[in-house]
N, C-alpha and C positions, 0 to 999 in steps of 0.2 A: 412586556415584559419587566417585572419588579426589579429592581436594584440586588437583591440579594442572589438572582438566580444568574443576572448577569455577570455578579462578581465571582459566580461556582465556575460559569461556562468560563471565563477569562484567568481563571485560576486554574484548570484543568489545562488549558492551550497550552500556558505557560511552563508548568509540568511537563507536557508533551515536547514539545519544544526542546527544552532542558535535558531531557530524556535521552533525546530519539535525533535530534538535525546533526548531530556530528557521525551519524553513522549512514546518514541515508542525503547528504549534499553531494551535488554533483562529485566534487574531487573526492570526497569518502567512496563513492560507488566507483569510481575510476580504478582507485585502488583496489576495492574488493574484487571487480571485475578480473584484476589481474590477467591483463590481455599478450603480455609479452611482446612475440613477434605479430601478433595477430592485429589484422585492422576489426573496427566495430561491424565492418560488412562480415569478415571471414567467421567472427564469433557467433555474429545473429546468423548467420546461414548453417552453422552448427548446430545453434539452440533450437531452430527451425526444426530440425529433425528431429526431436526430442519432446518439443512443446507442440502441440496441436490446438486447432481453433475448434470450438464446439457446434454444433449444430446453430448457431444464434451466430456465429459469427465472432465469438470472442476468447479469449484466449483462457484458459481452463487447465489449471494442472493440479492434480489429485496425488497427495501423499497419506501415508501410512505409516504415524506412528507409534513407538513402543513409549511409553512414559510410565514414571517409578509412582503412581501415586492411583487412589479409587477413582470411581465416576465421578463420586459426590465432591473428593477434594480437587481434581481437575477442575470440575465445571466451576466450582466457585473461585479457585485461581484462574480463570479465564476473565470471569465478569469480574473481579477484582483489578485485574490488569486493563480491561477497557475502560472500566469506567474512572480510573485513574489517569486515562489516555486518550482521554477524551474532550471534544471539543460542546457537542451538543447530544449529551446523553441520551434526551428522550427519542431522537431521531437515528442517532448512531447504531445502536440494535436496532435491526429489522426483523429477528426471530429470536425467540429464547424460549427453550422448554427444558426444564431442569429435570423430568423424568425421563425425556428422550435424551438429554444429555448433549442438545445441539443450539447453538450460538452462532447466527448471523449478522455481521456486521457491517457496516461502511469503514474504508482505511483512506487516509490520504495520503498521499508522498507530494511533498512539492519540491520545485526545480529540481527534479532528477535529472534534466539532462539539457545541454547547450552545445551545440556541436561546436561553436564559435567562427564557422565560417558563414552560415546562414546570415546576409542583410532585408532587411531588419533582423536580430538577433531574434531566436527562437526559445521560449523556456517552456519547458515539457512540465506538468502537473498529471499524476496517476490518480484514480480514484476506483481502486478494485474493491471486490466485494471478499469477503475473509467468511468461509463457513468452516467451522468445527465441531464433529461429534465424537464425544467421548465414550467410554466406557472403561471398567477396570484394566488399568496398566495397558491401554491402547488409544489411538487417536484417529480420525480421518479429519486429513483439513484439505480445505477445496478453495484456490485461491482464482477469482475469476474477474477478468479485464477486460470490458468492451472497448475503451477507446484511449487515446493519448488528447489529454486538454491543454491546449498551446497558446501563450501568448507572444504576440511581436512588440518587441522595442527597439528603440534607435538606439538605445546606450545599454550600460550594465545595471541599471536601477529594476530590481524585482519586488521590492513590496506594493501591495496594492492594497488600501483597504484593512481591513481585520483578518482577512485570512489569506483571500485568493493570491496564487502563486508566492507562497512562504516557504522558505526552505524548512523542511522537517518531515517530519511522522506524528499522525495521530488518526483516533478514530473520529469520525464528522459524520453530521447528520444532513439533513434536508435545506438548512440555515445557512450553511456554507456555500458562498458565491462560486458560479463555474465561469471557466473562460469563455469565450467568444466561440475560438473554434474548437471543435471538437473532430478529431482523426480518427475513424473506425480502425481496430486493428486489421480486420479483414479487408481494410484497403489499402493498409501501410506495407514498406518493405519490411519484412522477407518475403511477406505473403501473399504479396501484390506486386510483380512487376512493372504494372502497369501504373503504379502508383503515383498521383498528380501531386503528393506534397512532397518537402524535402529529403532528398533520400538519408543523406548524412544524418540529420536529425532522426530518423524514423529507425536507424540502427542504433544509433545510440540511445536513442528511449528506449528500445525495447530489449537490450541488453541492461540496462540500468533497472528495468520490470522487474528481469528476472531476478536481478542481485536483490530487490525490495523484497521477489517473493522469497529468495533464501532468509533473509533477514525476518520474515514472519515466522517461516517454519522454526526459525530458531527459538523467536520468543514464545511460541505454541510449547515446543520443548521446555523450555525456562519455566514455563508456568507448570507443566506438568510433574516438576521435580522439586517445587519449592514446599519446605516442610512446615512453614507458618501461612496462613491466611486468617481472612475476617470472613465472620458468616455472621450475618444477622439472626440473632434472637428471636425463638419463637413467643 
């Protein structure tokens, strides 16, 4: 990798964290979830009735959105948003086709959950797939989450290496390191009562993952209503 490319990757990473980390750290997601008198287990059970697993055992949520712009404008807005919030643009975008109006990309939300009870402490990252198909004035969005990535630490320290388990949101590619422990959604609470993983961590991670989905949904809507965009000249 040459120095120019490394600089651009680092710049994208910095912009992404600066723009989104306040919205997706544990404290912010706790506020967003607004549990009131509910426990995380209560909320997770409620969400389980609305959000189902697909045939591959992944959490898959589909939303149909009304947006305020043309297919071409919406597509360009989404590409600009993704590229400006990337760490590895070359591999972050899994699929894109302007004629179809379809974009599929990998996302990263770091440190979305820590129940405060597990010993050693368990920090949870998620790496969902975001797929958006746009048409004039409307869009179909899919959020697919196969698992939780979990790091266990004996203290509150959470920064490791270039990316792994860092607070914040970005679009990320294959080069980003992954946590050693992978907990499949289908084997975690609330979908599996015989779960072998930490119950409280599972419930918090699940509820906060739904909040991350809501954040992505709002960002897609925001992109659909942008009036300015940058388009490459032909």
